C-alpha positions in Angstrom: 19.3 6.2 14.5 20.6 8.7 12.2 23.2 7.8 9.5 26.4 9.7 8.8 28.6 9.7 5.7 32.3 9.5 6.2 35.0 10.4 3.5 38.6 9.5 3.6 40.6 12.7 3.0 44.1 11.6 4.0 46.4 8.6 3.3 47.0 6.0 5.9 50.4 5.0 4.5 52.4 6.4 7.5 49.7 5.7 10.1 50.0 3.3 13.1 48.6 -0.2 12.5 45.7 0.4 14.9 44.5 3.4 13.0 44.8 1.5 9.6 42.7 -1.3 11.3 40.1 1.3 12.4 39.9 2.7 8.7 39.6 -0.7 7.2 36.9 -1.5 9.9 35.0 1.5 8.8 35.2 0.4 5.3 37.5 3.0 4.0 40.3 1.6 1.8 40.9 4.3 -0.9 41.2 8.1 -0.9 38.0 10.0 -1.3 36.0 6.9 -0.7 32.7 7.5 0.9 30.7 5.1 3.3 27.4 5.4 5.1 26.9 4.0 8.6 24.4 4.2 11.6 25.6 6.7 14.1 26.2 4.4 17.0 28.4 5.2 19.9 31.0 2.5 18.9 31.1 4.0 15.4 31.4 7.5 16.5 34.4 6.5 18.7 36.1 4.9 15.6 35.6 8.1 13.7 37.0 10.2 16.6 40.1 7.9 16.7 40.8 8.7 13.1 39.4 12.2 12.9 42.7 13.5 11.2 42.1 11.1 8.4 38.3 11.5 7.6 35.6 14.1 7.1 32.1 13.5 8.3 29.7 14.7 5.5 26.5 14.1 7.4 
């Protein structure tokens, strides 16, 4: 499968706990951090849940 790069662009300070947990599961813990993952349906669903906090670099 293809890989995608995800960058955190907004803070998770005032977010609900489930969104914070999703960000930690993605491996994003600091601002402007970039992680690379396989583009699986489960991962894309996680990115969709926190789309207002991240940017997909591709």
